[in-house]
Every structure is written in structure tokens, then in C-alpha cells.
Biopython code that builds the backbone (N, CA, C, O; Angstrom):
import numpy as np
from Bio.PDB.StructureBuilder import StructureBuilder

atoms = [
    (1, "UNK", "N", (-12.827, -17.033, 8.091)),
    (1, "UNK", "CA", (-13.185, -18.419, 7.831)),
    (1, "UNK", "C", (-12.792, -19.256, 9.034)),
    (1, "UNK", "O", (-11.874, -18.907, 9.776)),
    (2, "UNK", "N", (-13.490, -20.354, 9.215)),
    (2, "UNK", "CA", (-13.179, -21.273, 10.301)),
    (2, "UNK", "C", (-12.834, -22.621, 9.683)),
    (2, "UNK", "O", (-13.281, -22.947, 8.584)),
    (3, "UNK", "N", (-12.058, -23.374, 10.380)),
    (3, "UNK", "CA", (-11.701, -24.692, 9.869)),
    (3, "UNK", "C", (-10.341, -25.100, 10.377)),
    (3, "UNK", "O", (-9.915, -24.695, 11.459)),
    (4, "UNK", "N", (-9.673, -25.897, 9.595)),
    (4, "UNK", "CA", (-8.363, -26.403, 9.986)),
    (4, "UNK", "C", (-7.283, -25.423, 9.538)),
    (4, "UNK", "O", (-7.583, -24.303, 9.125)),
    (5, "UNK", "N", (-6.034, -25.848, 9.623)),
    (5, "UNK", "CA", (-4.944, -25.032, 9.129)),
    (5, "UNK", "C", (-4.425, -25.558, 7.796)),
    (5, "UNK", "O", (-3.274, -25.309, 7.437)),
    (6, "UNK", "N", (-5.260, -26.280, 7.064)),
    (6, "UNK", "CA", (-4.832, -26.736, 5.738)),
    (6, "UNK", "C", (-4.791, -25.524, 4.805)),
    (6, "UNK", "O", (-5.472, -24.533, 5.071)),
    (7, "UNK", "N", (-4.018, -25.575, 3.726)),
    (7, "UNK", "CA", (-3.961, -24.444, 2.786)),
    (7, "UNK", "C", (-5.329, -24.064, 2.237)),
    (7, "UNK", "O", (-5.545, -22.903, 1.890)),
    (8, "UNK", "N", (-6.262, -25.017, 2.149)),
    (8, "UNK", "CA", (-7.600, -24.721, 1.649)),
    (8, "UNK", "C", (-8.348, -23.826, 2.631)),
    (8, "UNK", "O", (-9.016, -22.881, 2.211)),
    (9, "UNK", "N", (-8.249, -24.103, 3.925)),
    (9, "UNK", "CA", (-8.977, -23.337, 4.923)),
    (9, "UNK", "C", (-8.279, -22.035, 5.296)),
    (9, "UNK", "O", (-8.942, -21.065, 5.661)),
    (10, "UNK", "N", (-6.981, -22.000, 5.212)),
    (10, "UNK", "CA", (-6.234, -20.826, 5.648)),
    (10, "UNK", "C", (-6.144, -19.783, 4.530)),
    (10, "UNK", "O", (-5.857, -18.620, 4.811)),
    (11, "UNK", "N", (-6.375, -20.158, 3.305)),
    (11, "UNK", "CA", (-6.234, -19.243, 2.171)),
    (11, "UNK", "C", (-7.537, -18.473, 1.972)),
    (11, "UNK", "O", (-8.413, -18.907, 1.223)),
    (12, "UNK", "N", (-7.661, -17.333, 2.642)),
    (12, "UNK", "CA", (-8.866, -16.506, 2.578)),
    (12, "UNK", "C", (-8.846, -15.575, 1.380)),
    (12, "UNK", "O", (-7.818, -15.393, 0.729)),
    (13, "UNK", "N", (-10.009, -14.986, 1.100)),
    (13, "UNK", "CA", (-10.093, -13.964, 0.073)),
    (13, "UNK", "C", (-9.775, -12.624, 0.705)),
    (13, "UNK", "O", (-10.424, -12.215, 1.668)),
    (14, "UNK", "N", (-8.792, -11.948, 0.172)),
    (14, "UNK", "CA", (-8.412, -10.622, 0.641)),
    (14, "UNK", "C", (-8.159, -9.777, -0.588)),
    (14, "UNK", "O", (-7.352, -10.131, -1.448)),
    (15, "UNK", "N", (-8.850, -8.665, -0.662)),
    (15, "UNK", "CA", (-8.648, -7.748, -1.764)),
    (15, "UNK", "C", (-7.987, -6.504, -1.189)),
    (15, "UNK", "O", (-8.541, -5.843, -0.311)),
    (16, "UNK", "N", (-6.817, -6.197, -1.684)),
    (16, "UNK", "CA", (-6.078, -5.028, -1.231)),
    (16, "UNK", "C", (-5.877, -4.103, -2.425)),
    (16, "UNK", "O", (-5.543, -4.550, -3.523)),
    (17, "UNK", "N", (-6.085, -2.816, -2.196)),
    (17, "UNK", "CA", (-5.967, -1.844, -3.275)),
    (17, "UNK", "C", (-5.213, -0.630, -2.773)),
    (17, "UNK", "O", (-5.454, -0.162, -1.660)),
    (18, "UNK", "N", (-4.328, -0.131, -3.560)),
    (18, "UNK", "CA", (-3.598, 1.072, -3.199)),
    (18, "UNK", "C", (-2.223, 1.070, -3.828)),
    (18, "UNK", "O", (-1.821, 0.099, -4.469)),
    (19, "UNK", "N", (-1.504, 2.165, -3.641)),
    (19, "UNK", "CA", (-0.206, 2.304, -4.294)),
    (19, "UNK", "C", (0.864, 1.346, -3.775)),
    (19, "UNK", "O", (1.888, 1.150, -4.430)),
    (20, "UNK", "N", (0.636, 0.746, -2.602)),
    (20, "UNK", "CA", (1.647, -0.156, -2.027)),
    (20, "UNK", "C", (1.464, -1.610, -2.432)),
    (20, "UNK", "O", (2.329, -2.442, -2.159)),
    (21, "UNK", "N", (0.339, -1.928, -3.085)),
    (21, "UNK", "CA", (0.050, -3.331, -3.411)),
    (21, "UNK", "C", (0.230, -3.608, -4.893)),
    (21, "UNK", "O", (-0.036, -2.750, -5.735)),
    (22, "UNK", "N", (0.684, -4.817, -5.203)),
    (22, "UNK", "CA", (0.816, -5.263, -6.585)),
    (22, "UNK", "C", (-0.568, -5.344, -7.213)),
    (22, "UNK", "O", (-1.549, -5.648, -6.533)),
    (23, "UNK", "N", (-0.642, -5.076, -8.490)),
    (23, "UNK", "CA", (-1.908, -5.092, -9.208)),
    (23, "UNK", "C", (-2.140, -6.449, -9.860)),
    (23, "UNK", "O", (-1.248, -6.990, -10.514)),
    (24, "UNK", "N", (-3.340, -6.997, -9.681)),
    (24, "UNK", "CA", (-3.731, -8.225, -10.359)),
    (24, "UNK", "C", (-3.003, -9.476, -9.925)),
    (24, "UNK", "O", (-2.981, -10.452, -10.675)),
    (25, "UNK", "N", (-2.411, -9.490, -8.756)),
    (25, "UNK", "CA", (-1.674, -10.679, -8.306)),
    (25, "UNK", "C", (-2.603, -11.652, -7.580)),
    (25, "UNK", "O", (-3.594, -11.252, -6.970)),
    (26, "UNK", "N", (-2.265, -12.913, -7.661)),
    (26, "UNK", "CA", (-2.954, -13.951, -6.904)),
    (26, "UNK", "C", (-1.914, -14.588, -6.005)),
    (26, "UNK", "O", (-0.930, -15.154, -6.481)),
    (27, "UNK", "N", (-2.135, -14.493, -4.707)),
    (27, "UNK", "CA", (-1.185, -15.003, -3.722)),
    (27, "UNK", "C", (-1.379, -16.506, -3.560)),
    (27, "UNK", "O", (-2.475, -16.966, -3.238)),
    (28, "UNK", "N", (-0.328, -17.258, -3.782)),
    (28, "UNK", "CA", (-0.400, -18.719, -3.674)),
    (28, "UNK", "C", (0.014, -19.220, -2.292)),
    (28, "UNK", "O", (-0.035, -20.423, -2.033)),
    (29, "UNK", "N", (0.421, -18.318, -1.407)),
    (29, "UNK", "CA", (0.851, -18.724, -0.075)),
    (29, "UNK", "C", (-0.318, -18.708, 0.890)),
    (29, "UNK", "O", (-1.221, -17.886, 0.737)),
    (30, "UNK", "N", (-0.331, -19.588, 1.879)),
    (30, "UNK", "CA", (-1.401, -19.560, 2.879)),
    (30, "UNK", "C", (-1.412, -18.224, 3.617)),
    (30, "UNK", "O", (-0.370, -17.709, 4.022)),
    (31, "UNK", "N", (-2.601, -17.681, 3.780)),
    (31, "UNK", "CA", (-2.760, -16.419, 4.488)),
    (31, "UNK", "C", (-4.091, -16.446, 5.218)),
    (31, "UNK", "O", (-4.947, -17.285, 4.940)),
    (32, "UNK", "N", (-4.255, -15.536, 6.141)),
    (32, "UNK", "CA", (-5.503, -15.490, 6.894)),
    (32, "UNK", "C", (-5.767, -14.088, 7.408)),
    (32, "UNK", "O", (-4.945, -13.187, 7.242)),
    (33, "UNK", "N", (-6.916, -13.913, 8.031)),
    (33, "UNK", "CA", (-7.278, -12.630, 8.597)),
    (33, "UNK", "C", (-6.222, -12.139, 9.575)),
    (33, "UNK", "O", (-6.028, -10.934, 9.734)),
    (34, "UNK", "N", (-5.550, -13.058, 10.219)),
    (34, "UNK", "CA", (-4.536, -12.730, 11.220)),
    (34, "UNK", "C", (-3.341, -11.995, 10.590)),
    (34, "UNK", "O", (-2.558, -11.371, 11.306)),
    (35, "UNK", "N", (-3.197, -12.064, 9.273)),
    (35, "UNK", "CA", (-2.082, -11.426, 8.577)),
    (35, "UNK", "C", (-2.366, -9.980, 8.173)),
    (35, "UNK", "O", (-1.452, -9.283, 7.731)),
    (36, "UNK", "N", (-3.605, -9.513, 8.311)),
    (36, "UNK", "CA", (-3.955, -8.161, 7.878)),
    (36, "UNK", "C", (-3.275, -7.106, 8.748)),
    (36, "UNK", "O", (-2.659, -6.182, 8.217)),
    (37, "UNK", "N", (-3.372, -7.224, 10.070)),
    (37, "UNK", "CA", (-2.787, -6.211, 10.972)),
    (37, "UNK", "C", (-1.275, -6.068, 10.785)),
    (37, "UNK", "O", (-0.794, -4.941, 10.665)),
    (38, "UNK", "N", (-0.499, -7.168, 10.755)),
    (38, "UNK", "CA", (0.939, -6.997, 10.545)),
    (38, "UNK", "C", (1.279, -6.361, 9.195)),
    (38, "UNK", "O", (2.244, -5.605, 9.084)),
    (39, "UNK", "N", (0.482, -6.672, 8.176)),
    (39, "UNK", "CA", (0.740, -6.109, 6.848)),
    (39, "UNK", "C", (0.474, -4.609, 6.835)),
    (39, "UNK", "O", (1.297, -3.839, 6.339)),
    (40, "UNK", "N", (-0.662, -4.190, 7.374)),
    (40, "UNK", "CA", (-0.986, -2.761, 7.408)),
    (40, "UNK", "C", (0.006, -2.012, 8.299)),
    (40, "UNK", "O", (0.442, -0.914, 7.950)),
    (41, "UNK", "N", (0.364, -2.592, 9.440)),
    (41, "UNK", "CA", (1.341, -1.955, 10.333)),
    (41, "UNK", "C", (2.670, -1.766, 9.610)),
    (41, "UNK", "O", (3.309, -0.722, 9.745)),
    (42, "UNK", "N", (3.087, -2.765, 8.846)),
    (42, "UNK", "CA", (4.340, -2.668, 8.081)),
    (42, "UNK", "C", (4.272, -1.502, 7.096)),
    (42, "UNK", "O", (5.218, -0.723, 6.980)),
    (43, "UNK", "N", (3.154, -1.389, 6.392)),
    (43, "UNK", "CA", (3.008, -0.313, 5.410)),
    (43, "UNK", "C", (2.993, 1.064, 6.065)),
    (43, "UNK", "O", (3.445, 2.041, 5.469)),
    (44, "UNK", "N", (2.477, 1.145, 7.285)),
    (44, "UNK", "CA", (2.423, 2.414, 8.007)),
    (44, "UNK", "C", (3.696, 2.701, 8.792)),
    (44, "UNK", "O", (3.836, 3.761, 9.403)),
    (45, "UNK", "N", (4.625, 1.745, 8.770)),
    (45, "UNK", "CA", (5.873, 1.921, 9.495)),
    (45, "UNK", "C", (5.745, 1.733, 10.990)),
    (45, "UNK", "O", (6.571, 2.233, 11.754)),
    (46, "UNK", "N", (4.708, 1.009, 11.418)),
    (46, "UNK", "CA", (4.497, 0.743, 12.838)),
    (46, "UNK", "C", (5.167, -0.561, 13.229)),
    (46, "UNK", "O", (5.266, -1.482, 12.419)),
    (47, "UNK", "N", (5.623, -0.641, 14.455)),
    (47, "UNK", "CA", (6.283, -1.835, 14.978)),
    (47, "UNK", "C", (5.312, -2.561, 15.906)),
    (47, "UNK", "O", (4.947, -2.028, 16.954)),
    (48, "UNK", "N", (4.891, -3.764, 15.537)),
    (48, "UNK", "CA", (3.985, -4.578, 16.354)),
    (48, "UNK", "C", (4.696, -5.880, 16.712)),
    (48, "UNK", "O", (4.479, -6.891, 16.043)),
    (49, "UNK", "N", (5.535, -5.887, 17.742)),
    (49, "UNK", "CA", (6.366, -7.063, 18.029)),
    (49, "UNK", "C", (5.603, -8.294, 18.499)),
    (49, "UNK", "O", (6.052, -9.414, 18.257)),
    (50, "UNK", "N", (4.475, -8.122, 19.156)),
    (50, "UNK", "CA", (3.764, -9.285, 19.705)),
    (50, "UNK", "C", (2.538, -9.668, 18.893)),
    (50, "UNK", "O", (1.675, -10.398, 19.382)),
    (51, "UNK", "N", (2.451, -9.192, 17.673)),
    (51, "UNK", "CA", (1.300, -9.489, 16.831)),
    (51, "UNK", "C", (1.468, -10.864, 16.199)),
    (51, "UNK", "O", (2.550, -11.216, 15.728)),
    (52, "UNK", "N", (0.391, -11.634, 16.192)),
    (52, "UNK", "CA", (0.408, -12.916, 15.484)),
    (52, "UNK", "C", (0.268, -12.630, 13.987)),
    (52, "UNK", "O", (-0.023, -11.504, 13.584)),
    (53, "UNK", "N", (0.472, -13.634, 13.196)),
    (53, "UNK", "CA", (0.362, -13.464, 11.755)),
    (53, "UNK", "C", (1.682, -13.011, 11.158)),
    (53, "UNK", "O", (2.700, -12.935, 11.846)),
    (54, "UNK", "N", (1.648, -12.714, 9.875)),
    (54, "UNK", "CA", (2.862, -12.328, 9.162)),
    (54, "UNK", "C", (2.543, -11.203, 8.192)),
    (54, "UNK", "O", (1.389, -11.006, 7.812)),
    (55, "UNK", "N", (3.558, -10.478, 7.801)),
    (55, "UNK", "CA", (3.409, -9.462, 6.762)),
    (55, "UNK", "C", (3.311, -10.180, 5.418)),
    (55, "UNK", "O", (4.114, -11.065, 5.122)),
    (56, "UNK", "N", (2.339, -9.801, 4.618)),
    (56, "UNK", "CA", (2.155, -10.413, 3.302)),
    (56, "UNK", "C", (3.086, -9.723, 2.296)),
    (56, "UNK", "O", (2.634, -9.037, 1.380)),
    (57, "UNK", "N", (4.387, -9.921, 2.488)),
    (57, "UNK", "CA", (5.397, -9.257, 1.658)),
    (57, "UNK", "C", (5.190, -9.527, 0.172)),
    (57, "UNK", "O", (5.449, -8.660, -0.664)),
    (58, "UNK", "N", (4.729, -10.718, -0.150)),
    (58, "UNK", "CA", (4.593, -11.087, -1.560)),
    (58, "UNK", "C", (3.561, -10.232, -2.284)),
    (58, "UNK", "O", (3.574, -10.181, -3.514)),
    (59, "UNK", "N", (2.672, -9.562, -1.568)),
    (59, "UNK", "CA", (1.645, -8.718, -2.182)),
    (59, "UNK", "C", (2.050, -7.251, -2.239)),
    (59, "UNK", "O", (1.339, -6.437, -2.829)),
    (60, "UNK", "N", (3.177, -6.905, -1.638)),
    (60, "UNK", "CA", (3.611, -5.513, -1.548)),
    (60, "UNK", "C", (4.584, -5.199, -2.685)),
    (60, "UNK", "O", (5.545, -5.930, -2.923)),
    (61, "UNK", "N", (4.308, -4.088, -3.383)),
    (61, "UNK", "CA", (5.196, -3.642, -4.461)),
    (61, "UNK", "C", (6.585, -3.353, -3.909)),
    (61, "UNK", "O", (6.733, -2.859, -2.791)),
    (62, "UNK", "N", (7.579, -3.660, -4.691)),
    (62, "UNK", "CA", (8.977, -3.350, -4.366)),
    (62, "UNK", "C", (9.441, -3.933, -3.039)),
    (62, "UNK", "O", (10.356, -3.398, -2.413)),
    (63, "UNK", "N", (8.823, -5.017, -2.607)),
    (63, "UNK", "CA", (9.235, -5.658, -1.362)),
    (63, "UNK", "C", (10.596, -6.310, -1.543)),
    (63, "UNK", "O", (10.875, -6.901, -2.586)),
    (64, "UNK", "N", (11.435, -6.202, -0.535)),
    (64, "UNK", "CA", (12.769, -6.798, -0.580)),
    (64, "UNK", "C", (12.746, -8.255, -0.120)),
    (64, "UNK", "O", (13.737, -8.971, -0.259)),
    (65, "UNK", "N", (11.622, -8.686, 0.423)),
    (65, "UNK", "CA", (11.498, -10.071, 0.898)),
    (65, "UNK", "C", (11.144, -10.980, -0.272)),
    (65, "UNK", "O", (10.279, -10.638, -1.079)),
    (66, "UNK", "N", (11.795, -12.120, -0.374)),
    (66, "UNK", "CA", (11.509, -13.103, -1.410)),
    (66, "UNK", "C", (10.890, -14.336, -0.786)),
    (66, "UNK", "O", (11.400, -14.870, 0.199)),
    (67, "UNK", "N", (9.798, -14.782, -1.360)),
    (67, "UNK", "CA", (9.121, -15.984, -0.872)),
    (67, "UNK", "C", (9.257, -17.061, -1.923)),
    (67, "UNK", "O", (9.155, -16.799, -3.121)),
    (68, "UNK", "N", (9.490, -18.276, -1.461)),
    (68, "UNK", "CA", (9.635, -19.420, -2.359)),
    (68, "UNK", "C", (8.540, -20.418, -2.015)),
    (68, "UNK", "O", (8.400, -20.830, -0.863)),
    (69, "UNK", "N", (7.768, -20.800, -3.022)),
    (69, "UNK", "CA", (6.717, -21.786, -2.815)),
    (69, "UNK", "C", (7.313, -23.166, -3.036)),
    (69, "UNK", "O", (7.587, -23.565, -4.168)),
    (70, "UNK", "N", (7.510, -23.894, -1.934)),
    (70, "UNK", "CA", (8.138, -25.218, -2.016)),
    (70, "UNK", "C", (7.112, -26.347, -2.005)),
    (70, "UNK", "O", (7.476, -27.512, -1.846)),
    (71, "UNK", "N", (5.856, -26.018, -2.170)),
    (71, "UNK", "CA", (4.827, -27.045, -2.145)),
    (71, "UNK", "C", (4.348, -27.311, -0.731)),
    (71, "UNK", "O", (4.795, -26.670, 0.220)),
    (72, "UNK", "N", (3.455, -28.242, -0.605)),
    (72, "UNK", "CA", (2.857, -28.545, 0.686)),
    (72, "UNK", "C", (3.163, -29.982, 1.072)),
    (72, "UNK", "O", (3.059, -30.892, 0.250)),
    (73, "UNK", "N", (3.538, -30.176, 2.318)),
    (73, "UNK", "CA", (3.768, -31.514, 2.820)),
    (73, "UNK", "C", (2.428, -32.146, 3.201)),
    (73, "UNK", "O", (1.519, -31.461, 3.669)),
    (74, "UNK", "N", (2.321, -33.433, 2.999)),
    (74, "UNK", "CA", (1.127, -34.173, 3.404)),
    (74, "UNK", "C", (1.503, -35.017, 4.607)),
    (74, "UNK", "O", (2.455, -35.796, 4.561)),
    (75, "UNK", "N", (0.764, -34.859, 5.663)),
    (75, "UNK", "CA", (1.007, -35.608, 6.886)),
    (75, "UNK", "C", (-0.089, -36.649, 7.041)),
    (75, "UNK", "O", (-1.266, -36.302, 7.144)),
    (76, "UNK", "N", (0.282, -37.904, 7.058)),
    (76, "UNK", "CA", (-0.690, -38.972, 7.196)),
    (76, "UNK", "C", (-0.594, -39.538, 8.607)),
    (76, "UNK", "O", (0.485, -39.906, 9.070)),
    (77, "UNK", "N", (-1.735, -39.601, 9.280)),
    (77, "UNK", "CA", (-1.786, -40.089, 10.648)),
    (77, "UNK", "C", (-2.700, -41.295, 10.741)),
    (77, "UNK", "O", (-3.503, -41.563, 9.847)),
    (78, "UNK", "N", (-2.563, -42.011, 11.836)),
    (78, "UNK", "CA", (-3.471, -43.118, 12.100)),
    (78, "UNK", "C", (-4.855, -42.558, 12.426)),
    (78, "UNK", "O", (-4.954, -41.449, 12.952)),
    (79, "UNK", "N", (-5.921, -43.295, 12.127)),
    (79, "UNK", "CA", (-7.261, -42.812, 12.475)),
    (79, "UNK", "C", (-7.440, -42.718, 13.989)),
    (79, "UNK", "O", (-6.844, -43.479, 14.750)),
    (80, "UNK", "N", (-8.267, -41.775, 14.403)),
    (80, "UNK", "CA", (-8.575, -41.598, 15.821)),
    (80, "UNK", "C", (-9.536, -42.692, 16.245)),
    (80, "UNK", "O", (-10.471, -43.018, 15.514)),
    (81, "UNK", "N", (-9.311, -43.263, 17.429)),
    (81, "UNK", "CA", (-10.170, -44.342, 17.923)),
    (81, "UNK", "C", (-10.796, -43.938, 19.240)),
    (81, "UNK", "O", (-10.296, -43.047, 19.929)),
    (82, "UNK", "N", (-11.878, -44.588, 19.586)),
    (82, "UNK", "CA", (-12.562, -44.415, 20.865)),
    (82, "UNK", "C", (-13.033, -42.983, 21.101)),
    (82, "UNK", "O", (-12.917, -42.466, 22.212)),
    (83, "UNK", "N", (-13.563, -42.342, 20.066)),
    (83, "UNK", "CA", (-14.134, -41.007, 20.214)),
    (83, "UNK", "C", (-15.599, -41.058, 19.808)),
    (83, "UNK", "O", (-15.973, -41.798, 18.898)),
    (84, "UNK", "N", (-16.414, -40.282, 20.474)),
    (84, "UNK", "CA", (-17.822, -40.176, 20.142)),
    (84, "UNK", "C", (-18.125, -38.728, 19.800)),
    (84, "UNK", "O", (-17.730, -37.818, 20.528)),
    (85, "UNK", "N", (-18.818, -38.515, 18.706)),
    (85, "UNK", "CA", (-19.198, -37.170, 18.291)),
    (85, "UNK", "C", (-20.698, -37.003, 18.454)),
    (85, "UNK", "O", (-21.473, -37.899, 18.119)),
    (86, "UNK", "N", (-21.097, -35.869, 18.963)),
    (86, "UNK", "CA", (-22.505, -35.553, 19.159)),
    (86, "UNK", "C", (-22.865, -34.314, 18.367)),
    (86, "UNK", "O", (-22.036, -33.425, 18.174)),
    (87, "UNK", "N", (-24.109, -34.261, 17.908)),
    (87, "UNK", "CA", (-24.584, -33.039, 17.277)),
    (87, "UNK", "C", (-24.645, -31.946, 18.341)),
    (87, "UNK", "O", (-24.843, -32.251, 19.516)),
    (88, "UNK", "N", (-24.480, -30.684, 17.959)),
    (88, "UNK", "CA", (-24.511, -29.606, 18.943)),
    (88, "UNK", "C", (-25.813, -29.539, 19.729)),
    (88, "UNK", "O", (-25.829, -29.029, 20.850)),
    (89, "UNK", "N", (-26.900, -30.043, 19.163)),
    (89, "UNK", "CA", (-28.204, -29.995, 19.840)),
    (89, "UNK", "C", (-28.482, -31.259, 20.648)),
    (89, "UNK", "O", (-29.530, -31.349, 21.287)),
    (90, "UNK", "N", (-27.583, -32.229, 20.638)),
    (90, "UNK", "CA", (-27.812, -33.485, 21.348)),
    (90, "UNK", "C", (-27.710, -33.293, 22.854)),
    (90, "UNK", "O", (-26.904, -32.498, 23.338)),
    (91, "UNK", "N", (-28.525, -34.020, 23.577)),
    (91, "UNK", "CA", (-28.462, -34.023, 25.032)),
    (91, "UNK", "C", (-27.943, -35.388, 25.448)),
    (91, "UNK", "O", (-28.567, -36.410, 25.160)),
    (92, "UNK", "N", (-26.819, -35.405, 26.115)),
    (92, "UNK", "CA", (-26.205, -36.661, 26.502)),
    (92, "UNK", "C", (-26.806, -37.119, 27.831)),
    (92, "UNK", "O", (-26.853, -36.358, 28.797)),
    (93, "UNK", "N", (-27.258, -38.351, 27.865)),
    (93, "UNK", "CA", (-27.824, -38.927, 29.073)),
    (93, "UNK", "C", (-26.677, -39.488, 29.895)),
    (93, "UNK", "O", (-26.071, -40.484, 29.500)),
    (94, "UNK", "N", (-26.365, -38.879, 31.021)),
    (94, "UNK", "CA", (-25.257, -39.324, 31.856)),
    (94, "UNK", "C", (-25.691, -40.358, 32.887)),
    (94, "UNK", "O", (-24.862, -40.845, 33.655)),
    (95, "UNK", "N", (-26.975, -40.699, 32.916)),
    (95, "UNK", "CA", (-27.480, -41.673, 33.893)),
    (95, "UNK", "C", (-27.341, -43.103, 33.401)),
    (95, "UNK", "O", (-27.713, -44.020, 34.133)),
    (96, "UNK", "N", (-26.843, -43.337, 32.242)),
    (96, "UNK", "CA", (-26.755, -44.673, 31.681)),
    (96, "UNK", "C", (-25.606, -45.430, 32.260)),
    (96, "UNK", "O", (-25.381, -46.584, 31.896)),
]
sb = StructureBuilder()
sb.init_structure("model")
sb.init_model(0)
sb.init_chain("A")
sb.init_seg("    ")
for serial, (resi, resn, name, xyz) in enumerate(atoms, 1):
    if name == "N":
        sb.init_residue(resn, " ", resi, " ")
    sb.init_atom(name, np.array(xyz, "f"), 0.0, 1.0, " ", f" {name:<3s}", serial, name[0])
structure = sb.get_structure()
């Protein structure tokens, strides 16, 4: 998925099946495609020190890691000013 880093955009659909995954769970934590490699590497016992993303411990059976959902912070900013948006097909006339 593409978009922002809000929980709505970052929370992708991932279906995992096998003896290492919890059955019928719904993960409430933000996750993304970037988290698949670290999770699989963890299950295979591989060490990936420079990998982005995180291990989805909350989806793994008998995981010793505990995750706490503390809610989401809302950040309110001032509106952006002096910006112009163009459609991707627009041709900007620079001779004006």
C-alpha cells in the first residue's frame, strides 16, 4: 500500500499461516510489508541486523515479547501555505 504513515495506511492485510503463528488473531498494531522479512528471518533463526521494519512478535505463538497498545497520538499542525499542486499530466508553462 502507498500513503502516509498513519495507522490507517500502515496497517496492511497480511495473512500468515503455520505452526508458528497464532490462529484467528487480528493485529491492532501498525504493520507493513517492511515487517515481513524481519518476522520470517526471526522464525528461521536468521540474524538481519540492518533490516528495516520489525518482527511481528504479537502474531507469533509463545512469543516472549509483550506489546502494549497505548493508543495513537494526534498531531495537529498549521496548514501549509504557498504551495501549488499540479495534476500528474499537467504541463507547467515556465515562460509566464
